[in-house]
Each structure stands twice: as structure tokens, then as C-alpha cells.
N, C-alpha and C positions, 0 to 999 in steps of 0.2 A: 504493498500499501504505500501511495504517494503522501510524503507531507504538504501540507497545504502551504506551509511557512517554515522555513528554516532561517537557520543563525547566520552570521557573518562566516563562522570557519566551517559551516557545510558550504556555501556557496562558494567560499576559496578554492576548498577541495573539489568541488564539481569542475569548476571552471579549469581546475590547475595553476590556479594565481595564489598569493601572498595576502593576506586577512587585510594587510597595510594598502592593497593595490583595492580590496574590495572595499573599503572606506573610502579611499579615492574617488572608485565612480560613483558611491553614493555622495558624495559631498559634490561633485562634478555635476551631479544629479543626471547619468548616466542610469543609473542602477536605481529604481524606486524602493522605499523602504518606510520602514516607521517604526515607531516604538513602542512595547509594552513596558510600561513602567519605566525602567532603567534598561533596559535589552533591546538591542537594534533587530528586527526581523527583515526578511526578505518573503515576499508571497512567489509562490512558484511562478504564477503569472507574468509577475514582472522578472524573473530568470527567463522566462520562454521570450517574453519582450525582444529583452537586452538582446539575446543570441540572437532572433530572427534578426532585428535591426543590423547589428553588427556585421552576419550572415550576408545580408544585402549589401552592405556598404561594400563588403569586400569585394564582392562579386561585381560589384558598379564599375 
């Protein structure tokens, strides 16, 4: 079963990048996220959108 919401570490592992790069993507608003209390979370939909947009940009 897929999780609907991922942590920064899970996103970093999924993309094969560092957690600091994930935070950079969030700060630059390339990757949508939200906070639950003090915890930063990224939805599966936001991650899918980011990957799709990057794939389209690279193909162009």
C-alpha cells in the first residue's frame, strides 16, 4: 500500500538525492509540501507532479 504522505527523508530516498536538496526544492517551491505541527510532509501527488514536470522539461 502506498503512503499518501511522505517525509523529507522518504522523498530523498525515492529520488536518490540528499534531504538537503529536498529542502532546497521545497524552499524554491518546485516541490509542494505542508507542515503537520513541526513536521514537513510531501504528498504522493506533489511528488508525482514534480517528477512529471521534470521529465517534460528534460524531454523538451
